[in-house]
C-alpha positions in Angstrom: -42.7 -40.5 4.1 -43.2 -44.2 5.0 -44.4 -46.2 2.0 -44.9 -49.6 3.5 -43.5 -52.2 5.8 -40.2 -52.4 3.9 -38.0 -52.6 7.1 -35.5 -55.0 8.5 -38.2 -57.2 9.7 -39.3 -57.9 6.2 -36.1 -59.9 5.7 -35.9 -63.6 6.7 -34.8 -63.1 10.3 -34.1 -65.9 12.7 -37.0 -67.2 14.7 -35.6 -65.7 17.9 -36.5 -62.3 16.8 -39.3 -61.7 19.3 -39.9 -58.0 18.4 -40.9 -58.6 14.8 -44.5 -58.5 15.4 -44.1 -55.2 17.4 -42.2 -53.6 14.5 -44.8 -54.6 12.0 -47.5 -53.2 14.4 -45.6 -49.9 14.6 -45.3 -49.7 10.9 -49.0 -50.3 10.4 -49.8 -47.8 13.0 -47.8 -45.2 11.0 -49.7 -46.0 7.9 -53.1 -45.9 9.7 -52.3 -42.5 11.2 -51.0 -41.1 8.0 -54.0 -42.1 6.0 -56.5 -41.1 8.7 -58.5 -37.8 8.1 -59.5 -37.2 11.7 -57.2 -35.1 14.0 -54.8 -37.1 16.2 -55.3 -37.3 19.9 -52.5 -36.7 22.3 -51.8 -40.4 22.9 -51.8 -41.1 19.2 -49.4 -38.3 18.5 -46.9 -39.7 20.9 -47.3 -43.2 19.5 -46.8 -41.9 15.9 -43.6 -40.0 16.8 -42.2 -43.1 18.5 -43.1 -45.4 15.6 -41.6 -43.0 13.1 -38.5 -42.7 15.1 -37.9 -46.4 15.2 -38.9 -46.9 11.6 -36.4 -44.3 10.4 -33.6 -45.9 12.4 -34.4 -49.3 10.9 -34.5 -47.7 7.4 -31.0 -46.3 8.0 -29.7 -49.6 9.1 -31.4 -51.4 6.2 -29.9 -49.0 3.7 -26.4 -49.8 4.8 -27.1 -53.5 4.8 -28.5 -53.3 1.3 -25.4 -51.6 0.0 -22.9 -54.0 1.7 -25.0 -57.1 0.7 -24.9 -55.9 -3.0 -21.2 -55.3 -2.8 -20.7 -58.7 -1.1 -22.7 -60.4 -3.9 -20.8 -58.5 -6.7 -17.5 -59.7 -5.2 -18.8 -63.1 -5.1 -17.3 -63.7 -1.7 -18.6 -66.7 0.3 -20.2 -65.8 3.6 -20.6 -67.8 6.9 -24.3 -68.2 6.7 -24.2 -71.9 7.2 -22.8 -72.0 10.8 -23.0 -75.6 12.0 -24.8 -76.5 8.8 -27.9 -74.6 9.8 -28.7 -71.5 7.7 -31.3 -70.4 10.2 -28.9 -70.3 13.2 -29.5 -67.1 15.1 -25.8 -66.6 15.6 -25.6 -65.5 12.0 -27.8 -62.6 12.8 -29.3 -62.1 9.3 -28.8 -65.6 8.0 -29.1 -64.8 4.3 -26.0 -62.6 4.7 -24.1 -64.5 7.4 -22.7 -63.2 10.7 -19.6 -61.5 9.3 -21.4 -59.5 6.7 -24.2 -58.7 9.2 -21.6 -57.3 11.7 -19.8 -55.3 9.0 -23.2 -53.8 8.2 -23.8 -52.8 11.8 -20.2 -51.4 12.3 -21.1 -48.8 9.6 -24.3 -47.7 11.1 -24.5 -44.8 13.5 -24.4 -45.8 17.2 -27.4 -43.5 17.5 -29.4 -46.3 16.0 -28.1 -49.1 18.1 -30.8 -48.7 20.7 -33.4 -49.4 18.1 -31.5 -52.2 16.4 -31.2 -53.9 19.8 -35.0 -54.1 20.0 -35.1 -56.1 16.8 -34.2 -59.5 18.3 -32.2 -61.3 21.0 -29.2 -61.8 18.8 -28.9 -58.1 18.0 -29.5 -57.1 21.6 -26.7 -59.5 22.8 -24.3 -58.2 20.2 -24.7 -54.6 21.2 -25.0 -55.0 24.9 -21.9 -57.2 25.2 -19.8 -54.3 23.7 -18.5 -56.6 20.9 -19.6 -54.1 18.2 -17.7 -51.2 19.9 -14.6 -53.3 20.3 -14.6 -54.1 16.6 -15.3 -50.4 15.7 -12.3 -49.3 17.7 -10.1 -51.9 16.0 -11.3 -50.7 12.6 -10.8 -47.1 13.5 -14.6 -46.3 13.4 -15.6 -43.8 16.0 -18.4 -41.3 16.6 -17.7 -38.6 19.2 -20.6 -37.4 21.6 -20.2 -34.8 24.2 -21.5 -35.6 27.7 -22.0 -32.8 30.1 -23.8 -31.8 33.3 -25.3 -28.4 33.9 -27.5 -29.6 36.8 -26.5 -31.7 39.8 -27.1 -35.4 39.2 -28.3 -34.7 35.7 -26.4 -35.4 32.5 -27.0 -34.8 28.8 -25.4 -36.0 25.6 -25.0 -34.2 22.4 -24.3 -35.7 19.0 -22.6 -33.0 16.9 -23.1 -34.8 13.6 -26.8 -34.9 14.0 -27.2 -31.9 16.2 -29.3 -34.1 18.6 -29.7 -33.7 22.4 -30.2 -36.8 24.6 -30.9 -37.0 28.3 -29.2 -39.7 30.4 -31.0 -41.4 33.3 -30.8 -39.2 36.4 -28.1 -40.3 38.9 -29.3 -41.8 42.2 -30.0 -39.3 45.0 -27.0 -38.8 47.2 -26.9 -35.5 49.0 -23.2 -35.8 50.0 -22.1 -36.8 46.5 -24.2 -34.1 44.9 -22.6 -31.3 46.8 -19.0 -32.5 46.5 -16.3 -31.6 43.9 -16.7 -33.9 40.9 -14.5 -35.0 38.0 -15.6 -36.7 34.9 -14.0 -39.0 32.3 -15.3 -40.9 29.3 -13.3 -44.1 28.5 -14.4 -46.9 26.1 -18.1 -47.2 26.4 -18.3 -45.7 30.0 -18.8 -42.3 31.5 -17.1 -42.2 34.9 -18.1 -39.5 37.5 -15.8 -39.1 40.5 -16.9 -37.6 43.8 -17.1 -37.9 47.5 -19.4 -39.4 50.1 -19.2 -38.7 53.9 -16.1 -41.0 54.5 -14.6 -41.8 51.2 -14.3 -41.0 47.5 -16.7 -42.9 45.1 -17.0 -43.5 41.4 -20.4 -43.7 39.5 -20.3 -45.4 36.1 -22.7 -44.8 33.2 -22.6 -47.5 30.5 -24.0 -46.8 27.0 -24.4 -50.6 26.6 -27.2 -50.7 29.2 -28.2 -47.0 29.5 -27.8 -47.4 33.3 -25.7 -46.0 36.2 -23.9 -48.3 38.6 -21.0 -48.1 41.3 -17.5 -48.3 39.8 -14.6 -50.0 41.3 -12.5 -47.7 43.5 -9.0 -46.6 42.6 -6.1 -48.0 44.4 -5.4 -44.6 45.8 -8.7 -42.7 45.9 -8.3 -39.0 44.9 -9.9 -35.9 43.6 -8.7 -32.8 41.6 -6.6 -35.0 39.4 -5.4 -34.9 35.8 -7.0 -37.5 33.5 -7.3 -38.4 29.8 -8.5 -41.4 27.9 -7.3 -43.2 24.7 -9.6 -46.0 23.5 -10.4 -48.4 26.2 -7.8 -47.1 28.7 -7.5 -43.9 30.8 -4.7 -42.5 33.0 -5.3 -40.5 36.2 -2.4 -38.7 37.9 -1.9 -36.4 40.9 -4.7 -34.8 42.9 -5.5 -35.0 46.6 -6.2 -38.0 48.8 -9.0 -38.1 51.4 -6.7 -36.3 53.9 -5.9 -33.5 51.5 -2.4 -34.6 50.7 -1.2 -33.7 47.3 -0.2 -36.8 45.3 2.3 -37.7 42.6 1.0 -41.2 42.1 -0.8 -42.3 38.9 -3.1 -45.1 37.9 -4.3 -46.7 34.6 -7.9 -47.8 34.2 -9.0 -50.4 31.7 -12.7 -50.1 30.8 -12.9 -53.5 29.3 -11.7 -55.3 32.4 -12.9 -52.7 34.9 -9.6 -52.8 36.7 -7.1 -50.2 38.0 -3.3 -50.5 37.7 -0.9 -48.5 39.7 1.8 -46.7 37.5 5.1 -45.1 38.4 4.8 -41.8 40.2 5.4 -38.4 38.7 8.4 -36.3 39.4 6.4 -33.7 41.2 3.1 -34.0 43.2 0.4 -31.7 41.9 -3.3 -31.1 42.2 -5.8 -29.1 40.0 -3.9 -30.2 36.9 -5.0 -31.2 33.4 -4.2 -34.3 31.4 -4.1 -35.1 27.6 -3.0 -37.8 25.3 -0.7 -36.7 22.5 1.5 -38.6 20.1 0.6 -41.9 22.1 1.9 -40.4 25.4 0.1 -39.0 28.5 0.8 -35.3 29.5 0.1 -33.6 32.8 0.2 -29.9 32.7 -0.2 -27.1 35.2 -1.6 -27.5 38.7 -0.5 -26.6 42.2 2.4 -28.3 44.0 3.3 -28.9 47.7 4.1 -25.9 49.8 3.5 -23.3 47.2 0.1 -21.8 46.2 1.3 -20.6 42.8 0.5 -22.6 39.7 3.4 -24.9 38.4 4.8 -24.0 35.0 6.4 -27.4 34.3 4.6 -30.3 32.7 5.3 -34.0 32.8 5.0 -36.7 30.0 4.5 -40.4 30.7 5.8 -42.9 28.1 3.6 -45.9 28.2 6.1 -48.1 26.4 9.0 -47.3 28.7 6.9 -46.7 31.8 8.8 -43.5 32.7 7.9 -39.8 33.4 9.9 -36.9 32.0 9.6 -33.4 33.3 9.2 -30.6 30.7 10.2 -27.2 32.1 8.2 -24.1 31.4 5.6 -26.1 29.4 2.8 -23.9 30.8 4.2 -20.7 32.1 1.8 -18.2 33.8 2.8 -15.3 31.7 2.2 -17.2 28.4 -1.4 -18.3 28.4 -1.3 -20.2 31.8 -3.3 -19.8 34.9 -2.5 -16.5 36.6 -3.2 -14.1 33.7 -5.1 -12.2 36.3 -4.1 -11.5 40.0 -6.4 -14.3 41.2 -4.8 -16.9 43.3 -4.2 -20.2 41.5 -6.4 -22.1 43.9 -9.4 -19.9 42.7 -8.9 -20.7 39.0 -9.9 -23.7 37.0 -7.3 -26.2 35.9 -5.8 -25.4 32.4 -8.4 -25.7 29.7 -6.7 -28.0 27.1 -7.6 -30.1 24.1 -5.7 -32.2 21.5 -6.8 -32.5 17.9 -4.6 -34.4 15.4 -1.8 -34.5 18.0 -1.7 -30.7 18.2 -2.3 -29.2 21.7 -4.6 -26.2 22.1 -5.4 -24.1 25.2 -8.3 -21.8 26.0 -7.1 -18.6 27.9 -10.3 -17.5 29.5 -8.7 -14.3 30.9 -7.7 -13.1 27.4 -10.5 -15.0 25.6 -7.9 -16.4 23.3 -7.2 -19.8 21.7 -3.5 -20.8 21.8 -1.5 -23.5 20.1 1.4 -25.3 21.6 4.7 -25.4 19.5 6.3 -28.6 20.5 9.7 -27.8 18.9 10.0 -24.4 20.7 8.2 -25.3 23.9 5.9 -22.2 23.7 2.3 -21.2 23.1 1.2 -19.2 20.1 -2.1 -17.2 20.2 -4.1 -18.1 17.0 -7.5 -16.4 17.6 -10.5 -15.7 19.8 -12.9 -17.9 21.8 -16.6 -17.7 21.1 -17.8 -14.4 22.4 -20.7 -15.7 24.4 -18.8 -18.5 26.2 -18.7 -16.9 29.7 -16.9 -18.5 32.7 -16.0 -17.7 36.3 -12.1 -17.8 36.5 -12.3 -20.6 33.9 -15.0 -22.6 35.8 -18.4 -23.2 34.0 -17.1 -23.5 30.4 -15.9 -26.7 28.7 -13.1 -26.8 26.0 -12.8 -30.2 24.6 -11.5 -32.0 21.5 -14.4 -33.9 19.7 -13.0 -35.9 16.9 -11.3 -33.6 14.5 -12.8 -30.5 16.0 -12.6 -28.3 19.0 -15.7 -27.8 21.1 -16.5 -25.0 23.4 -19.7 -25.5 25.5 -20.9 -22.6 27.6 -22.9 -19.5 27.2 -24.0 -16.1 28.4 -25.5 -15.9 31.9 -28.0 -13.3 32.8 -29.7 -13.1 36.2 -32.5 -15.7 36.2 -31.8 -16.8 32.6 -29.2 -19.3 31.3 -28.4 -20.9 28.0 -25.9 -23.5 26.7 -24.3 -23.1 23.3 -22.2 -25.6 21.5 -19.6 -24.0 19.2 -17.3 -25.9 17.0 -14.2 -25.3 14.9 -12.1 -27.7 12.8 -8.6 -26.5 13.2 -6.8 -25.4 10.0 -4.1 -23.0 9.1 -6.3 -19.9 9.7 -7.7 -18.4 12.9 -10.7 -20.0 14.6 -14.0 -19.6 12.8 -16.6 -20.8 15.3 -19.7 -22.5 14.1 -22.7 -22.5 16.5 -23.9 -26.2 16.3 -26.8 -25.8 18.8 -28.1 -23.9 21.7 -30.8 -24.6 24.4 -32.0 -23.1 27.6 -30.1 -24.4 30.6 -28.4 -23.4 33.8 -25.6 -21.9 31.8 -22.9 -23.3 33.9 -21.2 -26.6 32.9 -20.1 -28.5 36.0 -18.5 -31.5 34.2 -17.9 -32.4 30.6 -16.4 -35.4 28.8 -16.2 -36.6 25.1 -16.8 -40.3 24.3 -15.5 -41.6 21.0 -16.6 -45.1 20.1 
């Protein structure tokens, strides 16, 4: 319950805080509505919900700032509040605390609140939209992992597993050719990249959490589809796939989300498409897929050492008879790429045919069954279900599909020594088929 205008705006903010009056107005509206005895009309109900949402966000930010400011005062550490000799300089953000302490406060706030914080004033908005906060969070090892997925063409949603909250992203621009093409997705840094095809060429659409907008991304040096990919911090590596003429590739590229540039890497030992990629122990792995001149799935994997710039082949890393594609008589081209995820540098695989979770033993180069997948996570030869690492947990997104009815369920398990014990985090009505999914940690 709100008890008064004791929010961030009650502090001595810089004069550039142009939204201060709006926050005070919202606070007063909450108080007016809460003390009114007449029923709320529809418009007033919406206004109340919005005001409460923003006020709650500011309360959370203010609590963090209070705690850190108290700790700062107790340690009697000098702050930088007097930039250029002017204690009201807007660059100090909250000038009684100083810029450094202000930023430390915001680093420890949930990124779910950053949108509301950006509305407070120009300085906060600039700090968040430039990406400086996320760069500092990454350097300090602070990350919140959200799941981004698409169950409808051109529509994306995000799910925050810590708060159990669903969020809708802006709809992608209408493009019939792109909408109907095969698509891959990848989250890197503060961006969600969606790869697809237009009439004549491959294209990339980029969603930025800094601006909450979609834009066109810079094309790869070698445009491709059906590739392996994975990200680590601000970089991502893509390898293999098919070029616009359908040729299977062995080439690889590195994407830097902070510079928006592509760098061509050494090529793999074997060309392959419909493969999967992961980062593990600081190296990039490509597993499974289909090679040239053979419709069967490849059993070997390859690992790229970023420090040495070399690829090494790993024989029988993903054999068909041991949890790989081909557990049924279905041709490899009809099956989804391997469903893989890495948690705490341990590689896991989801075997959709046996409904099993398997763990990779690096020393013995073999897969060990450890338990079952969630019972209601249906798929079509591995398509339509997502198996991802989300921080320190494994996430399975999918659900039962009945004719005319669909639902999406988010199941989570934090790996330990025992078999998987899946926890249902959330469920909602949906198409029931997950077209694309990526996890962003920042």
